N, C-alpha and C positions, 0 to 999 in steps of 0.2 A: 294140678293144683293144692296149694298149701296154705294155710294161716298160722298165725302167731297169738296163741290166746296165755299161754303159761311158759314162763321162761325155761321149765323144765322141759319143754318140747324141742329145746335146742340141744344137740350133742356139745360136748366140750370142743371137737373139732371144730361144727359149725360156728359156735362161739369164738374161738381164734380165727375163723376165715373173716367172720364179720367184722372183727376188731382189726384183722388186717387190712380189709378193705376201707373201713375207716379210715387209719393211718395213710394208707395209699391217696385216698379223695383231699385230705389234709394237705399231703405232700405236693400233689399233682391236680389240683382241681380242674384245671382246663379239661384234663383228661375225659373228665365225667359231664361237663354241661350240654351234651347232647344225647345222653345215654337213655332217656326217658321221653323223646321227643316223639310226639302223638299219642302219648299215655296221660290217664286221667286219674288223679286220687280224690275221692270222695271222702270230706272228712265230716262224720255224723257223730258231734257232740252235744249228748243231752244233757250236760251238765258243765257247769261253768269251767274255763280252762284259758290260761294264757300261753303259756311255755310250751305245753304238749302240743295244740292246735297250732300255734305258730313255727313251731318248730318242724311239724310233719309239712306245714305248707312252703315253707323256706326248702326244705329238703326236696321236693319234688319239683320246685320251681329250678332250684339249681341243678337238679337232672336234666333240666329242659322240658319238663313235663308240666301239666296245668293242673289246676285244684278246683273243684267245687263241693258243695256243701252248706251246713248250718252248724252254727255256733251256740245254739238255746233248742231245746224241746220244743218250746212255745211256738217258734217258727219251722215246724216239721208238722208232719201229718199222723204223728203219735199225739199231738194235741187234741185230734178229731177220732182218736181211738185207734190208731192203726198198730198192728203188732210189728214186735222186732223183726220177726220172720218175712213178714210182708213188705217191710221196709226193706231189709236185704236183697229181697227176690228183685224188687223194684229198681234199687240202686246198682244192681249187677248190669242192668241193661244200659247203663249211662256212664259208667267210670269201670277201671281196670283194678281199681286196689280200694279197699276199704279202710279208713283208720277211725275206730269207733270208741267213744268212752259214754258209759252209763250207769245211772246210780245203783242199778240192780248187777248184784253178784250174777254171772252167768249169761250176762245179756250179749255179749260179743260173741259166745260161744254157740249161742243160740242163732245169731246172725250169720257164723261161719257154717252151721249145719244147712242154712238156706241160700245162702248167695252161691254164686257160681263163679265169683273171683274172689281173692285173696282178703281175709279179713284181719287186720292188726288191732287186739286189745290196747286200747290207749287208756285202761283204766277203767276196773268196774268195782263200783263200790269200796267195800274196804277189803276187797281180794286181792286183786293183782295188777301189775303196772309192769309186763315187761320189757316196753321200750326205756322206761325210765332207767330200769334196772341196766340196760344195754349202754346207757349214759354213765352209769355208776361205775360200769367194768370198765370201759374205755379211761375215765378217768383215773381209777386206782391204776391201770395199766400204765399210763403216761406218767403218774407221780411216785408210783413204786416200782414199776418194772417187773411185777410178779403177782400171781395170786395165791401161792402158797406163803406157809408163815408169818401168818399177819393176825394180831389182835385188832378188832373190830367192835368198837363201842356204839351200840345204838342207844339213842337217847329220846325220850318225850314220850310222844303217843305211839306204843307198841302194840295197841290192841286193834286198832282201827288203820295204823299204818299200812298201806297196799304196797307200798316202795319199800318198807323192812321186809314185809314178809316173802317178795320178790327177791331181795337181795340175799336174805337168809338160804333161801332155795338155791341160789347161783352158785354162792360163795362155799356152801356144804359140800361142795363136789371136788374142792380142793384139800390139799393136804396140810396140815399143821394151822389149821384155822380155830381162833377161838373167838366166842361172841362174850361182850359184855353187856348186858339187857339191863338200861336205866331207866326207871320208869316209877310213878307212883303207883302202889299197888291196882288201883284201879285200872289202870291203863296197860298193864303186863301182857306179855306175849301171848297171844291165845294157846292153849291146849294144846291144839291139833296140830300148829308148827312144830311144839316141842317134840311131841311123839312121832309124826309122820317126814320131820324133816331132822331136827337135831339128835333126837336119841336114835333113830333110825340108822343115822350115817354116823353115830358114836362121834359127834362133835361136843367138843367141851364148852362149856357155857355158864356164865353165873348170873344171876340177878341181884340188883341191887337199887336201891333210891338214891345210892349216894354218887353224885357225879365226880366231885373235886376228889374223892378217895379213888375213883376209878382210872384218873386221869393220866398217871405217870406210865403207866403199860400199855396205854391204848397206840397203836400204828394209823388207825384211823377213827374221825369220830364224825358218825352219821347223825345230825341233829334233825329232828322233825318237830311241826307245829301240832298243837293240840287243836284237831278238826272239830272246828264248831258245829258244821253240816252233819257231823256222826253221831251227835249227841241229841236224846230224846227230850233232856230238860237243860236250860240254861242255866240253872243253879249247880249242876255237876260240872258244866262247862268251866262257869265263873269261878269255881273251886280249884280247878284244873289249870287252868290255862297258862298262870305263870309258875308252873311247877319248876322249869329249868330255863334259865336264862344265861347264855353262854356270852360271857366277860373277857377282858383283858386279864383282871386278877384270877379268874378259874383257870387260865392257860397258863399259868406262871410256872406251875410243876410238870407239865406238858412236855412231851419230846419235842427238839429242835423241828424235825422233818413229820412231825405231825400233820395229816390230810384233814382236813375240817370240809366236811361235805352235808351237803341238805338240797333236796329233790326241789325245794320253793313251790309256792311263796313263803316267805317267812311272815311272822307278824312281830313278834318281838324276842322271840327265842333265840336269836344272836343279836349281840350288840353291834350298830353300825360301825362301831370303832374298829371290831374284830375285823371289818372288811379289809383293812390295809396291812393286816399282818399276813405276812407270806406263805403262813399256813391254810388260808383260806381258798377253800377252791370249787365253791359252789357256784360262781359265775362261770366259770372255765366248765364245771360241769354241765350248767346248761347250754353251753356252745357244742361240748362232747355230744349230747341228744341228738342235735341237728346231724352230725356226721353218722351216727349210729342210725338213725332212721335213714338215712340216704344209701346205706349200705344194706339195711335191711328191705327196703322197696325193691333194690336190683336184686337182692337173692328172690323174693318170693315172686316176682315178675319173670326171673328167670333170664336176667340180663346180665350176660359177662362181664 
């Protein structure tokens, strides 16, 4: 039995296999609509979510399986004080696989150590979000056709942005990758990501506060929202929330084949006028998440 807590747990070969499965699902959906018949996915979401929870549920339904679970901590026994470990043991009696989101870093890892079924980390605090990274990788593959020799701009909240941390971990394994880290000084990438991932892998990166200045060299621009729920005081959040707003004017000197990504939800960091620009990929990115979660469910359940 195997779980997925961190994107680094997947080898490059396994990532390629998941992407190939997802591409086959896109091309031949009917081939997969009975693959999980009789299987149950438990969605344990202790923190609000729309895309991640619904795409896990859609993934399981489209594989012919069923879904049970909850969408907020207050409707679970954690409100009575039940531990994550006990919840994982109990859910193992009812389901075949767990997708878990939790505000505390490490909670899905604890669940995986106590469950007798696979556990997928669907986001733990500001730490990791491996299935979002799978969605990101499929988007990059479909838009760019490659994972090497890319300049990737990451913009916004790089301190608390778990999607950013996971994507850096994944892309740092490919050749010719350069990151441009665009953020206010207060929301810069954490030191451990620099030392343990970027420096350790010899990845080229620059830090800047200037989005417009960085734009011409970017192949991919990954926007993120400033996350209100990660701030300890509202004053800091209000001061930083509008640091970067992407509009058509800022794209005037961008590459014609730039791929604009965003893990969503957005607040106001991408103007809605950008949505009709052919370089906007974020809604397609959300759809790609469903296909990659379908591929992952099959892999973790050992279904060919």
